[in-house]
Structure formats: C-alpha cells, structure tokens
N, C-alpha and C positions, 0 to 999 in steps of 0.2 A: 555313600558318605561324601562323595565329591560333587554330586549333582543336586541342584534344587530346581523345582518346577513351580512357577507362580502363575496366577491368572487373576483377572479382576474385571469388574464392570461397574460403571458409575453413571449416574444420571444427575446432570447439573443444570439448574434453572438460571437463566440470565436475569439480571435486574432490569426493571422497566424504569430506566432513569430519565432524567430531564428536569428542566426548571423553566420558569416563566420567561427567562431571557433567551432560552433556546427554542426558537419558534418551531423547529421541526420535531423536537421531542415532546414538548407540551405546547401545542399551538396557542398563539396569542392574538390571532387576527381579530380586530375589533377592540382589543384591550391594550394596544400599543400605538402611540402616536408620537411624532417628533415635530418640533417647530424649528425651522431653519432660520438662523440669524443672517440677515443680509447686511454686510458691512459697507458695501459700496456697489454702485451700478456700473461705473466706468473704470474701476480699478484705481482711482485717484481721490475722488471726492467722497468724504465720509457720508454715510446715509443714516444708519441706526447706530447710535453711540452706546457705550456701556452704561450711561446714566438711564437710558430708556431703550434697551436692546430689542424689545418686542412690542412696538407701539400698536400693532394690530391684535395683540393678545396671543394666547397659546392655542395650538390645535389640540383639542381634547379627544380622547378615545370615545368611540360611539357606544362601546359596550355591546349589549344585546338589543338596544333600542331599535336598530334597523332590521333586525331579524335576518331573513335570507337576502336582503339587499346590502348587508354589511360588505364593505370594500367592493361595491359593485363596479365592474369594469377594470378592476385591478387584479393583482395576484393574491391568492389566498392560500392559507395553510390550514389544514384540518387534521383530525385524528380519526382513524378508522375505529368505529365503535366495536366493543366486544372483541378487540384484537387479542389473539392468543399469546401467551407468554412464551418467549423463545427458550429452548432447552437444547442440551447436547448430550448424546449418549457416547460414552467412551469405553473401550474394552482393550484388553491386552493379554497376551500369552507369552511367557518368558521361560527360557531354559538357561540356567547358569551352571557352569562346571569348572572345577579347578584342574587346569592342565598340569600343574606342578605346585610346589609350595609357593611359587612366586607369581605364576601367570594364571589369570582368570579369564574365561571366555563366556560371553553373554550374548545370546541370540534371542530376539523377541519379534513378535508381530504386534502392531498397535493399530487400532482403527477408531474412527469417530464418525458420528452422524449428527449434523446440525439440523434442527427442526424449527420451523417458524422463525427463521433468522430475520432480524430487523433490517428494513431497507425502505427508503422513501419511494412512494408509488405515485405515478401520474395518471389519474383517471380521466383527464381531459384531452387525451390525444384524439385526433381525428380517426374515426373508425376506418379500418382498412378497406372496407367495401367501397368507399368513396374515392380511393386513389385512381380507380379506372376512369374517373372524370377528367384526369389529366390537367391541362392548363386551364380548364374551365374553373378549377378550384380557386384560381387567383383572380378571377373576374370580380370587379368591384360592383357591389349591389347595395341598394338602400339599407341603411343601418337602422333596425327597429329600436335600438337603444339610444339613438341620437336625441339629445335634449334631456335624457335621464342620467347620463354619465358626464361628469364635468371635466374629467381629465383622463389622459391615457390613450392607448390606441383605439379604444371603443367609443371615443367621444366625437369622432368625425361623422359627417353626413353619410359616407359610404364605408363599406367594410368588405374584406375579401369574403367570397362565398363560403370558403372553407371554414371561416370562423363560426358561421351560423350553423354548420353541420357538426360542430363539436358537441359532446354530451352536455357541457355547461357553457353555452356560448356567451353568457353574460359575464364571464370572467376571462381575464387574460391567461392565467395559468392556475392550476389547482394542484397542490401537493398534499398527499396524506403522509405525514411524517411517521417514521418508525413503524410502518405497516409490517405485519409479520405473517401474512397469509400465504406468501409465495416463496420466501427465502429458504434455501436448503443447501447442505454441503455433505460430501463424503470424503473421508481420508483413510488411506491404507498405507502402511509402512512396514518395511523390514529393517530392523535395527540390529547392528552387530557392534559389539564392544570387546576389545582386548585390553586387559589391564595388567601391568606389571607392578606389583605392590612395592612400596618403598623398602629397599634393602641395599646395604653397601653404598648408600648415598645416591641411589638412582631409582626413579619411578617413571612410568610411561603409561599413557592412556591413548588408545586409538579407537575412534568411533566412526561408524559409517551408517548413513540412513539412505535407503532407497524408497521413495514414496510417491504418492500421487494424491493431489487434492483437487476436487471438482466442486463447483458451486454455480449459482445462477444470479448472484448479486454483485454489483461493483464493490471493490474494496476501497476503503478510505485510508488505509495505512500508507506510510511513506517508504517503508522498506527497512531492511537491516542496514547498519552503518556501511556506507559505500554502495548500497543497492538502490534500486529504483523500480517502482511498480508501474505498469502501463494500464491502459483501459480508460474509456470515456463514458461508460455507463450503458444503460439499456438502449437498444435500438428500437424495438417494437413493444410498447407496453401492452398491446393487445395479443401478443404471442410470446408469453414469458417462457414457454417450453424451449424456444429457440435460443434462450440465453444460457442454457446449460453447457458448460465448457470447463476446461481446466481453470483453476482460480488464478487471479492476477499475481498472487504471491506463491504460486506452486514452484517448489525447488526440488526436483526429483532426486538429485544427487547432492549429498552433503558428507564431507569427510573432514575430520579434525584430528590432529595429532599434537599432543602436548607432553612435555616431560620436565623433570627436575633432575639435575646432576650436580652433586657436590664434588668438586675436583679433588682427586686423591693426593693432594700436596699439602705439606705443612704439619703442624702439631696435631697428633692423634690420627694421622692419615698414613697410608702405606708408604708414601714416598716423601723424602726430606722431612721426616718426623722430628729430627733433632737439630735441624738447621734454622736458626733464628732469622737469618737473612731470607731464606726461601719462604719461611712462614710470613714474613713481613710483606713480601711482594706477590707470591703466587699461592699462598695458603689462605684458607678461609673463604674461598670463592664458591659461589653457587650459581649455576646457569639455569635459566628458565626459558622455555620456548614454546610457542604454539603456532601451528600452521593450519589454515582453514582453506578448503576448496569447496565452492558452492556453485551449483548450476545457475545459469541465468534464468530470469523469469519470462513467461510468455508475453507476447505482444499482440496488439490489436491493430489492424490496418483499417483506417476510416478515411473519409473523403474531406478535402479541405472546404469544399462547397457542398452544403447539404441541400440536395434537390428533392427531398421528400415532401416538404411543405405540409407536414402533418402535425406540427406542434409536439412532436415526440422527441426521441433521442437523436444521437449522432447517426449519420448514414455510413454504414460500413462499405468497404470496397467489394467488388466481385472478385472471386478467387477461382483459378482454373483447377485447383485440387492438387497441383504438384507441390513437392517440398521446396519452399523458396530459399532454404538455407544454402549457403555456399561454403565450399571447402577451402582449405588453405590457411596460411598464417593470418591471424587477425589483423596484423599491421598492414597486410596487403589488401584487406577487405573493407577498410574503414570508409572508403569513398563509394563502395557499393556493398553494403553489409549483407544484403539478400537480393535475390533476383526480382527486381521491381516489375519485370514484364509478366509476372504471374498474377498481377492485380490490375484491375481496370475499373473505370468509373461506371456505376450502374446508370441505367436510363432514369430520366426524371420520373418522379412519383413511384419509384420501385425501391425495394430494399436490397442492400448488398447481401450476397450469399455467404460471405466469410463469417466464421464463428466469432463469438465475443472475444475469445483469446485463442491464439494459434499455438498448439503445443509444440510444433516443429519450427517455430520462429521465436527465438529467445534472445534476450539481451546477452551481452558478453558475460562470461562467468566471473566469479569473484575468487581471487587468490591472494592470500595475505600471510606473511610470516612476521611474527614479533619475537624479539629476543631480549632478555635482560640478564645482566650479571650483577650479583650482589656480593660484597665482601664485608665480612664482620671484622672489626678492628678493636681488640680489647685495649683499653687505656688504663683503667684502674680497677680495683676490686668491684666497684659498683658503677663504673662508668665505661661505656663502650660507644663506638661509632659504627655507622653502617654507610657504606658507599654504594651507590646504585648507578649503573649505566644501562640505559634502556634505548632500544631501537625499535621503532614502529615502522612497519613495511620495510623490513630489513633489506630485501633485495630490490627495493625501489620498483616494484612491479605495478604498472598502471592498470587500473580497472576502468574500462571505458563505459560510458553511459549507453543507454539503449539507442537504437537508430531512430531516425525520424520516420514515423509510420503514417504520416499524413499524405495520402494520395492527392497529387496536385500541387504539393509544396515543392519549391525549388531545391530543397535538400532532401527529398524523399529517398529513403534507403541509405542515408549517410549518417555515420557516427561522428559527432562533432563535439563531444564533451568527455571529460574524465571525472568520475564521481568519487575517487579517493584522493588522499593527500600523498605527496611524494614522501620519501624516507624522512623520518624525524628522529633525532637523537637528543636525549636529555640526560643530564648528569645531576645527581643529588647527593647530599650528605646529611645524615640524620644522627643526632647525638642522643644517646639513651642513658638515663641515670635513675 
C-alpha cells in the first residue's frame, strides 16, 4: 500500500528538419548566389550608387546546368542519399515509497540510446595512408585544374600535392549536412528524489542524479545558464570510432534542493495570531528557495597550430595518461587549473592521442542559490497587494568559465572568465483586484 513500481520504454523518431536557407540541413549548392554591392574602391569616392547599384548585373545561380562541375574549385554542401532517420530509445525503472504521511522517496534508473544521430560529415579529408609522406604533402605541383577554375585556392598554376590526393580534389571542401550513419549516444542515470509534501506551511524537494552520457558527435548546444560546453569537433573523419567519449555536456553529478516555507506569524498562524501590528510587519510572508549544484563539463585539449595538413578537423594534443586535474581550492588554481605538463604537441602529420573529451578534466562546477520572500497584504475585500523581494545568486558565489585548453596558447591551463552574474536583488509590488 505504500510502494509503487513503474517501468517504461519508448521509441522516439527525430524530425528531418531543414529549409532552403539552411545549407547544411537541405543543401542549396548551385541554387544560391549573392551579388556584392561595391560602394567605393578607396573608401572615399563613390563607385556604384543607389540609382544603379549593380551595373554589371546580378550573379545568377547555375542550378543543375553545370552538373558535377557545379561550384567547381569552391566549397560545396551535399546531402547523403538514403540517410536513415535518427531515433532514440528511452527506458526507465522506478520505485516509489511513502516513508510517512509527509515524506516520499523515489529511486529510479533511466537510460537512453541515440541511434543515427545527425551530424555534418566531411568526406573530403586526406586519407590517413598519405600522412606518412610527411612534408612532401606540402610540395607544390602543377595544378591540373588551372584554367578551368576562375577563383579560389584551386585557381593557381600550382597546388599542394596533398590537395590532389583528396577523394574529391576538384573541390576546396565537401560537407554532407545532417548525415546520420555514424552518430550514436548512450545515457545511464541513477535518480533519487526525496519529497516532503506541503503541510503546516512547509514543503521540500531534494533531487540527485548520478549519470554518464557518451557519444561520438560534437555538440552544438551552448550550455545551461552559467555553463559552457567545450569541444572543437571531429579530429579524424576516417576513424570515427576514435571519437567515442563522454559527451561535451555530460554532467555526472546534479543536486537540487528547493522549498517553500510560510512563516508562522500573523493572522491564522501559531504565533502573534491576534496582533495586528505583528501581522502588518511579519505576518503573511512566504519564503521560496532553490539551490543547485552541478558538475563541470569535460574538456578537450587541442593544439593552437594544426600540423596535420590533412583538410580534416582540429589536431588534439598528446596525453601521457595521467589525471591532469589538480587539488586544492579553486581560487588558488585559476592560474594553473590543470597540470599542463601532461600534454604535448604531436609530431607533424600525426594525430594527437588524447580523447575527444576528457572525463577527468572538467570545467569548474556550478553552484547557485536563489531566494525570494513574498508578503501578501490585504487592502480591501477585493483588493490586495503582493510585495516580492528576490535575490539571485544569494551568496554571490562566482562560477568560473572553463580553462584555456589550447596547447600552445599563452594562457594554456588558465581560467580567466566568470560565466555567471554577481548577486542581483530586485523588489516588486503587485496590485491585485
């Protein structure tokens, strides 16, 4: 009679969204063109005026008339044919029990699996087998496309030998938008909730989540308020298995405590029930508070200078395998947030061995307390007022941004930003009738 067991499974298909203006979701290569207005050549003398802004006419889209030569020598965006639709499997198992007439305990396991997740794919990276050629890849050789391409890096008489070894050497870059053949994720979480139901003017809810989220695609999210996600993207498009790591927005520890308390003073309350003076000043108050503690997000260490020369992603640092995190008070670690000696620059034409995201190198955690006080003031039979005093970040606790994780930067390993606001207090009065 006091315990309930629940379970569930769901299958959710993602929308295949996009529009013509979003070139990565629905490619528009060949069907989009822009004409630049040139107002002056020297910054002083007018050239093309508003009465005749485009004397040479407009640049028109080529459509499909050029076939495989569309955007030749430029960057192109395409769509993977017959791409599968992304979907997510979600499941949970939950046990809830009443500890007493007022307290409720809830313990649950929740999991999820993302399949065919969308992500942009680069099929024009230099094949890894050619990296052993070393500096010979940068040798200038005759450009077979010279004279056929009017502008861009492939319009010159010579070109780097590495360009001609790419799968599609006639293009500067190729992106297959919203490809869904490689993206995947797994999520597992233990969730605990303790609730005190509202009685005698007081209620409380404490919740805790211990979780792990892993995936193999870069995140585009910006983070929770006051948070920041790291990551620069895929390093090797020819070895996507090496991208499997904790997700850039993985937050293994999350605790939240919130409550409501009606102060026991004034009319209808246990104390000063018959005192009009007390009721006017200390009666009718309600306090509301919430405190959140959230783990920091994992970070990626990459190089300031990319020496891969393979037209792929960012080059990551080499890592010696030791835990780079440092102990001690955060304020004493801001100038060296982690042990920078654990990372080094890879040799030219080689990949860094550090993972896409490091689970043991995380940004500073998030701690925040908000408190509000609300007083109801009866004025007339149908008229009342409400006074509110609210404090955000009550204890003025700073949340620092992630450290600089660019190897070779002058501020490598240093935290030099704050991502939340200092304490803010606001007062308001609301009239109700």
